[in-house]
C-alpha positions in Angstrom: 0.2 0.0 0.4 1.1 3.5 -1.0 2.0 6.0 2.0 -0.8 8.3 2.6 -0.9 11.8 1.7 -2.3 14.5 2.7 -6.1 14.6 3.1 -6.9 17.1 6.0 -8.6 20.3 5.2 -7.6 21.7 8.5 -7.2 25.5 7.9 -8.3 26.0 4.5 -11.4 28.2 3.8 -13.7 26.8 1.2 -17.0 28.2 -0.9 -19.9 25.9 -2.2 -22.5 27.4 -3.9 -25.5 26.3 -4.1 -25.1 24.4 -1.0 -28.6 24.7 0.5 -29.6 21.5 -0.3 -28.9 18.7 -2.3 -25.4 17.9 -3.3 -23.8 21.3 -2.3 -25.4 21.0 1.2 -23.6 17.2 1.0 -20.1 18.7 -0.4 -20.1 21.1 2.1 -21.0 18.4 5.2 -18.2 16.7 3.9 -15.3 19.8 3.6 -16.3 20.4 7.2 -15.6 17.2 8.2 -12.3 16.9 6.8 -11.5 20.7 8.5 -12.2 23.3 6.0 -14.5 26.4 7.4 -17.4 27.1 4.7 -18.9 29.4 3.2 -22.5 28.3 1.9 -24.1 30.0 -0.5 -27.8 29.2 -1.9 -30.0 31.7 -3.8 -32.0 30.3 -0.5 -31.0 32.3 2.4 -33.2 29.9 4.6 -31.4 27.0 3.1 -27.9 28.3 3.9 -28.5 29.0 7.0 -29.6 25.6 7.6 -26.8 24.2 6.0 -24.2 26.1 8.3 -26.8 25.1 11.0 -25.8 21.1 10.1 -22.1 21.8 10.0 -22.0 24.0 13.0 -24.1 21.0 14.7 -21.1 18.8 13.9 -18.4 20.8 15.3 -17.5 22.7 12.3 -17.2 26.4 11.6 -19.3 28.0 8.5 -21.0 31.7 7.4 -23.7 31.5 4.7 -24.1 34.1 2.4 -27.0 33.8 0.1 -27.7 35.2 -3.4 -28.0 34.5 -7.0 -24.3 33.7 -8.3 -24.8 34.9 -11.5 -25.1 38.7 -9.8 -21.3 39.6 -10.0 -22.3 41.3 -6.3 -22.6 37.6 -5.1 -19.7 36.2 -5.9 -17.6 39.1 -4.7 -19.6 38.8 -1.4 -18.5 35.2 -0.8 -14.6 36.0 -1.8 -15.0 38.8 0.9 -16.6 36.4 3.2 -13.8 33.9 2.9 -10.9 36.0 3.1 -11.9 38.9 5.4 -14.3 36.9 7.3 -13.1 33.5 7.6 -9.2 34.3 7.5 -8.5 33.1 3.8 -9.2 31.5 0.6 -8.1 28.0 -0.6 -11.3 25.7 -2.1 -14.0 26.6 -4.6 -17.1 24.3 -5.2 -18.8 25.7 -7.8 -21.6 23.7 -7.6 -25.1 26.2 -7.8 -27.5 25.3 -11.2 -30.7 25.1 -12.0 -32.9 23.6 -15.0 -35.8 24.7 -17.9 -36.0 22.1 -19.4 -37.6 22.2 -23.1 -37.5 21.2 -26.6 -34.9 23.7 -28.7 -37.7 25.1 -30.9 -39.4 25.8 -27.5 -37.0 27.3 -25.7 -37.4 30.9 -24.6 -34.6 33.9 -25.2 -35.3 33.8 -20.7 -35.0 29.6 -20.7 -31.9 30.1 -22.7 -30.4 32.9 -20.5 -31.2 32.0 -16.7 -29.3 28.6 -17.5 -26.6 30.0 -19.1 -26.2 32.9 -16.6 -26.7 30.7 -13.2 -24.6 27.6 -15.0 -21.5 29.2 -16.5 -22.1 33.1 -15.5 -21.7 31.8 -12.1 -19.1 29.4 -12.3 -16.7 31.8 -14.3 -17.4 34.8 -11.7 -16.6 33.0 -9.1 -13.7 30.8 -10.4 -12.1 34.6 -11.9 -12.3 36.3 -8.4 -10.4 33.2 -6.9 -7.6 32.8 -9.2 -7.4 36.9 -9.3 -7.2 36.3 -5.6 -4.6 32.9 -5.9 -3.1 35.3 -8.4 -2.2 38.4 -6.1 -0.9 36.2 -3.3 2.3 34.8 -5.1 2.6 38.9 -7.0 3.2 39.4 -3.4 5.8 36.6 -2.6 3.7 34.3 -1.1 2.7 30.8 -1.5 -1.2 30.0 -2.5 -3.3 27.2 -1.9 -6.1 26.7 -4.8 -8.8 24.0 -5.4 -11.3 24.6 -8.2 -14.1 22.0 -8.1 -16.5 22.7 -10.9 -19.7 20.9 -11.8 -20.0 20.1 -15.2 -22.6 17.0 -16.5 -22.5 14.4 -19.4 -25.0 16.7 -20.8 -22.0 18.3 -22.3 -21.2 15.2 -24.4 -24.8 13.6 -25.1 -26.8 16.7 -25.7 -29.9 16.1 -24.6 -32.7 16.6 -26.6 -34.9 18.9 -24.0 -31.9 20.0 -22.6 -30.2 22.2 -24.8 -29.4 25.3 -22.6 -28.4 22.4 -19.9 -25.9 20.9 -22.2 -24.6 23.7 -23.8 -24.2 25.7 -20.3 -21.9 22.0 -19.5 -20.0 22.0 -22.3 -19.2 25.6 -21.2 -18.2 24.5 -17.8 -15.8 21.9 -19.3 -13.6 23.5 -21.7 -13.3 26.9 -18.7 -12.3 24.0 -16.3 -9.7 23.1 -18.5 -8.6 26.5 -19.4 -8.5 27.2 -15.6 -6.4 24.5 -15.0 -4.2 25.4 -17.6 -3.9 29.8 -16.6 -3.8 29.1 -12.7 -1.0 26.4 -12.5 1.6 28.5 -12.4 0.2 30.2 -9.1 -0.7 26.6 -7.5 -4.1 26.7 -8.4 -5.5 22.9 -9.4 -9.2 23.1 -11.4 -11.0 19.9 -12.0 -14.8 19.3 -12.9 -16.8 16.0 -11.9 -20.1 14.9 -14.0 -22.2 13.6 -10.8 -24.9 11.4 -10.9 -26.9 12.5 -8.1 -30.7 12.1 -6.6 -31.9 15.8 -5.7 -34.6 18.1 -5.9 -33.6 19.0 -9.5 -33.1 16.3 -11.1 -36.0 14.0 -9.7 -37.6 14.4 -13.3 -34.3 12.8 -14.8 -33.8 10.0 -11.9 -37.1 9.8 -9.9 -37.5 11.5 -6.3 -37.9 8.1 -4.1 -34.1 6.4 -3.4 -34.4 2.3 -4.1 -34.4 0.5 -1.1 -30.7 -0.1 0.6 -27.7 1.5 -0.4 -28.9 4.5 -2.9 -26.4 4.5 -6.3 -27.1 8.2 -6.7 -27.1 9.3 -3.1 -25.3 12.7 -3.1 -22.9 10.8 -0.1 -21.4 8.9 -2.9 -19.9 12.3 -4.7 -19.1 14.4 -2.1 -16.0 12.5 -0.5 -14.5 13.1 -4.6 -15.2 16.5 -3.9 -13.2 16.4 -0.9 -10.2 14.6 -2.2 -10.2 16.9 -4.9 -10.2 19.9 -2.5 -7.1 18.0 -0.3 -3.3 18.3 -0.5 -3.2 14.8 -1.1 -4.6 16.0 -5.0 -2.0 18.1 -6.2 -1.2 16.4 -9.5 -4.7 15.7 -10.8 -5.1 19.0 -13.0 -8.0 19.8 -15.7 -9.5 16.6 -15.3 -13.4 15.9 -15.6 -14.6 13.1 -13.7 -17.8 10.7 -14.1 -18.8 10.0 -10.7 -21.6 8.0 -9.1 -22.6 4.9 -7.1 -19.0 3.7 -6.4 -17.8 4.5 -9.3 -15.2 7.5 -10.0 -14.6 7.5 -13.9 -11.6 9.4 -15.8 -12.8 10.6 -19.0 -10.5 11.1 -21.7 -10.1 13.8 -24.4 -12.1 13.1 -27.6 -10.1 11.2 -30.4 -10.1 11.6 -33.6 -12.3 8.5 -35.4 -11.0 8.9 -38.8 -9.0 11.3 -40.5 -10.1 12.1 -44.2 -7.9 13.7 -46.9 -8.5 14.9 -50.4 -6.6 13.3 -53.2 -6.1 16.8 -54.7 -5.2 20.1 -53.1 -8.8 21.1 -52.4 -12.2 19.3 -51.5 -14.6 19.0 -54.2 -18.6 17.6 -53.4 -18.0 14.8 -55.1 -15.3 13.8 -53.5 -16.8 14.8 -50.0 -19.6 12.9 -50.8 -17.6 9.8 -52.0 -15.0 10.0 -49.0 -17.1 11.3 -45.8 -20.7 10.8 -46.9 -19.9 7.0 -47.5 -18.5 7.1 -44.7 -22.0 7.0 -42.8 -24.1 4.9 -44.9 -24.8 1.7 -42.6 -24.8 4.2 -39.5 -28.4 5.0 -37.7 -28.9 8.6 -38.3 -30.3 8.6 -34.5 -26.4 7.4 -33.5 -25.2 10.9 -33.0 -21.9 12.3 -32.1 -21.7 11.2 -28.6 -22.7 7.6 -28.5 -25.3 7.0 -24.9 -23.6 4.1 -24.5 -20.0 5.1 -24.5 -20.7 7.1 -20.8 -22.3 3.3 -19.3 -20.1 2.4 -16.2 -18.8 -0.6 -15.1 -19.2 -2.8 -18.4 -16.5 -5.8 -18.9 -13.1 -4.1 -19.9 -13.5 -1.2 -17.6 -11.7 -1.3 -13.9 -14.5 -0.9 -11.5 -12.8 -2.4 -8.2 -8.4 -2.7 -7.7 
């Protein structure tokens, strides 16, 4: 067995958005359990204070900051509370989100803008502010400790028909995560994204509201420890990665690969040659099989490592 690395979050300050219920609440409690002081955000003030009370009942330290993460004022308040009231900023967990599920042709401007604002803009605002803080620490001659855990979704690959807004937001979050990891690495920042499968109020229409008997494979308790690990010093080498997490699985995604590279016989393509080379490649394919087939993300299938 490898020697145990530092898994403690003692002395660290974490910000968790959307932490009034569901996955965010589970993440906040888990971070606090490992020693972090937590700034708890939720758009509902009562829910945020309930999570703070739960942290304190377990002997932890937390403070609530209510507000919409799509608003710059809210994210500024979260960062200020962490640095000035709790003594620092070390971990950011971007979790807040909502859904406005409709088919593309039924989506309103507001359905699109609201989902992109809360998910993608919210992730951006808090990530930018956090990296600015850590960069300023380094520029002043100090050493920064920065961990960002973003919440993406497998929807960024599968493109659900009724979630054009949500899928687009999650694709943006995935790219934002990798860009943040690249830009922040020199300042001690590690940014990673999780694609959780968790039973929450937001996913009730997808996974159902009621858990099955026994251990629920979609319990938030399967996801929260992964977030706490990515926040810990032991995860120093993990950066710019995307992990699908649920029911005991942590599936590390690899970057997209090229299926086949088509090259013209001359200097430029003609439509005839494109049809002959590219078009005929799809002759035996079902048009319903899109860019990303749903089966590529089935976990625990033969040929995949599920237990060490």
